[in-house]
C-alpha positions in Angstrom: 43.6 -84.2 -7.0 40.2 -83.0 -5.9 38.2 -84.3 -8.9 37.5 -80.9 -10.5 37.8 -80.3 -14.2 40.9 -78.2 -15.2 38.8 -75.3 -16.5 37.1 -74.9 -13.1 40.4 -75.3 -11.3 41.7 -72.3 -13.2 38.7 -70.2 -12.1 39.3 -71.2 -8.5 43.0 -70.5 -8.8 42.2 -67.0 -10.3 39.9 -66.2 -7.4 42.5 -67.3 -4.8 44.9 -64.7 -6.1 42.6 -61.9 -4.8 43.5 -60.4 -1.4 41.6 -61.9 1.5 40.3 -64.9 -0.4 41.6 -68.2 0.7 41.3 -71.6 -1.0 37.9 -72.5 0.6 36.3 -69.2 -0.4 37.9 -69.4 -3.9 36.4 -72.9 -4.2 32.9 -71.6 -3.3 33.2 -68.7 -5.7 34.3 -71.0 -8.5 31.3 -73.3 -7.9 29.0 -70.3 -7.7 30.2 -69.1 -11.1 29.4 -72.6 -12.5 25.8 -72.4 -11.2 25.3 -68.7 -12.3 23.5 -67.8 -15.4 25.8 -67.3 -18.4 24.7 -63.7 -19.0 25.6 -62.7 -15.4 29.0 -64.3 -15.8 29.6 -62.5 -19.1 28.6 -59.2 -17.6 31.0 -59.8 -14.7 33.8 -60.7 -17.0 33.1 -57.6 -19.1 33.1 -55.4 -16.0 36.6 -56.8 -15.1 37.8 -56.0 -18.6 36.4 -52.5 -18.5 38.1 -51.8 -15.2 41.5 -52.4 -16.9 40.7 -50.6 -20.2 38.7 -47.6 -19.0 40.2 -46.6 -15.7 43.2 -44.3 -15.6 44.5 -41.6 -13.3 43.2 -38.0 -12.8 45.3 -35.4 -14.5 45.2 -33.2 -11.4 45.3 -35.3 -8.2 46.3 -38.8 -9.6 43.3 -40.5 -8.1 41.7 -43.2 -10.2 39.3 -41.7 -12.8 37.4 -42.6 -16.0 37.9 -39.2 -17.5 40.7 -36.5 -17.4 39.5 -35.5 -14.0 38.2 -37.7 -11.1 34.8 -37.2 -9.6 36.3 -35.1 -6.7 38.4 -32.7 -8.8 35.5 -32.1 -11.2 33.2 -31.2 -8.3 33.1 -27.3 -8.1 31.7 -27.4 -4.6 35.0 -28.8 -3.2 37.4 -26.4 -1.5 40.5 -26.6 -3.7 42.5 -24.5 -1.3 42.8 -27.4 1.1 44.8 -30.4 -0.2 45.0 -33.7 1.6 48.1 -35.6 0.7 47.6 -39.4 0.4 49.8 -42.3 -0.4 47.4 -44.3 -2.6 43.9 -43.7 -4.1 42.4 -46.2 -1.6 43.2 -43.7 1.2 40.8 -41.2 -0.4 37.8 -43.4 0.1 38.5 -43.7 3.8 38.9 -40.0 4.3 35.8 -39.3 2.2 33.7 -41.1 4.9 34.6 -38.3 7.4 32.9 -35.6 5.4 36.1 -33.9 4.3 35.3 -31.2 1.6 38.7 -30.3 0.4 40.6 -32.0 -2.5 43.4 -34.6 -2.6 46.8 -35.3 -4.0 47.9 -38.9 -4.4 51.7 -39.4 -4.2 51.6 -42.9 -5.6 53.8 -44.3 -2.8 56.3 -43.1 -0.2 60.0 -42.4 -0.3 62.0 -45.6 0.3 65.6 -45.5 -0.8 66.1 -49.2 0.2 63.4 -50.1 -2.3 64.7 -47.7 -4.9 61.8 -45.3 -4.6 63.0 -41.7 -4.8 61.3 -38.3 -5.3 61.2 -38.8 -9.1 59.1 -41.9 -8.6 56.3 -40.0 -6.7 53.9 -37.3 -7.8 55.7 -34.5 -5.9 56.4 -32.1 -8.8 52.7 -31.8 -9.6 52.0 -31.3 -5.9 54.5 -28.3 -5.9 52.5 -26.8 -8.8 49.2 -27.2 -6.9 50.3 -25.7 -3.6 50.8 -22.3 -5.4 47.0 -21.8 -5.1 46.5 -23.7 -1.8 46.3 -22.4 1.8 46.7 -25.7 3.6 48.2 -29.1 3.1 46.9 -32.0 5.3 49.3 -34.9 5.6 47.5 -38.2 5.6 50.3 -40.6 5.1 51.2 -43.6 7.3 53.1 -43.0 10.5 56.0 -45.1 9.2 59.6 -44.3 8.6 58.8 -43.9 4.9 55.8 -41.7 5.6 57.8 -39.4 7.9 60.7 -39.2 5.4 58.3 -38.3 2.6 56.6 -35.5 4.5 59.9 -34.2 5.8 61.1 -34.0 2.2 57.9 -32.2 1.1 58.1 -29.8 4.0 61.6 -28.8 3.1 60.6 -28.1 -0.5 57.9 -25.8 1.0 60.2 -23.9 3.3 60.0 -20.7 1.4 56.3 -21.1 0.5 53.7 -19.5 2.9 51.4 -22.5 3.4 49.9 -24.1 6.5 50.9 -27.8 6.8 49.0 -30.0 9.2 48.8 -33.8 9.8 46.1 -36.1 11.0 46.0 -36.4 14.8 47.3 -39.5 16.3 46.8 -41.3 19.5 43.9 -42.9 21.4 41.0 -44.2 19.4 37.5 -42.9 20.3 36.0 -45.3 22.9 39.4 -46.9 23.5 40.5 -48.1 27.0 44.0 -47.3 28.2 44.6 -50.8 29.3 44.4 -52.0 25.7 46.5 -49.3 24.1 50.0 -50.1 23.0 53.0 -48.1 24.3 53.8 -46.4 21.0 50.2 -45.1 20.6 50.1 -43.9 24.3 53.4 -42.1 23.9 52.1 -40.4 20.7 49.0 -39.4 22.6 51.0 -37.9 25.5 53.3 -36.0 23.1 50.4 -34.6 21.0 48.1 -33.8 23.9 45.8 -30.8 23.5 44.8 -28.1 25.9 41.3 -28.2 27.5 39.7 -24.8 27.7 37.4 -24.3 30.6 34.1 -22.5 30.0 33.8 -19.0 31.5 
């Protein structure tokens, strides 16, 4: 026992279930809630409820949205002919930081027969509809066995469709030193090396 009332213990336990929050941090957050003004706590609680009740998925790309279309799909300035395939909505926010101006398609996972995840469990059918008006598909899935299997499956479906398919480059990180690079990354860098053109 640590001398805390059960009500506060429940708050601390709830915080500790969030990813990246350990017992000490959850304890500090719980005590912070106790000291915080009631209105602020009520606003925070309402924000959590709203996230669960108002957020759904975009009808087009399956990103998280508050309306039928997400912010990206409803932006007419985006290039809808270039579709970036992602595993989860969280991947989109990483790619957005690069300045990418195309659109996205969230698969909602990767093929994994051992886990019982097949093509029908992913948003592949809707992707096949979208590629009819696209010129390029950019693959932005993990470099895992499941990621490779998923992209191989999609590429086979697109065999008869004249569309350019590219993937994110892999290899050495910018500013990285060879002595700190693992063997798999270095091998990928060698295999996917690019030609340097000399200036004339």
